[in-house]
C-alpha positions, 0 to 999 in steps of 0.5 A, a space after each residue: 904337928 902341933 902346929 898343923 893341929 893349932 892351924 885346922 883349930 884356929 880354921 874351924 873356929 873362924 869358920 865356926 864365926 862364920 858360919 853363926 853370923 850367916 844363920 839366925 837362930 830358930 824362934 818360935 813363929 806360932 802364927 806360921 805353925 799352928 793355931 791352938 784350939 779349945 776343943 774340951 766341953 762339957 754339957 749336960 745330956 736331957 731327954 732330946 737326942 743331940 747332934 754331937 755339932 749340937 752339943 759342940 756349937 752351944 758350948 762355943 766350939 765351933 765345929 769346922 776349923 780351917 774348912 774341915 770338922 773334927 777327926 776325932 773325939 773322946 769322951 768321958 762321963 762325969 754323972 748319970 749314965 748317957 747314950 749315943 747313937 748316930 740313929 735314932 737314940 732315945 732313952 726311952 727305947 733304950 736305943 744306942 749305945 751306953 756310955 756308963 758313969 765313969 767311963 772314957 772311950 776315943 772314937 774317930 771318924 770324920 762322918 761317924 763323929 758328924 751323925 753322932 747323937 747324945 742322950 740321957 741313958 733314963 729319962 731325967 738322969 740330966 747326965 754330963 759328958 765332957 767332950 774334947 775335939 781332935 783336930 
């Protein structure tokens, strides 16, 4: 019985050495796994509605990555309330959804984000927002 156990142990040990020589260890290859993109930026709004794309590109963020626009975004408001909407967003006419200072929200949808505009809630407030685009 002892010889059988010893023989099995030796056989498994030799097989393990042989198998380990056949397989190379996995080394992270980030060039093939994808590239990380810095998609977070800060923007100061004014009294003219600007598209999300315009704000991103003004901050040096590419709108298209690998041929695709962002699929979602997280927005937070740092100073003064802001407005956002997909149409005739205006501080003077109180048109657009209010984003309160200190709040954060996540929105998704390629078409929605492509048509999204931001502006001050109140004229001349110069709201500061922070946005992270999701790829």
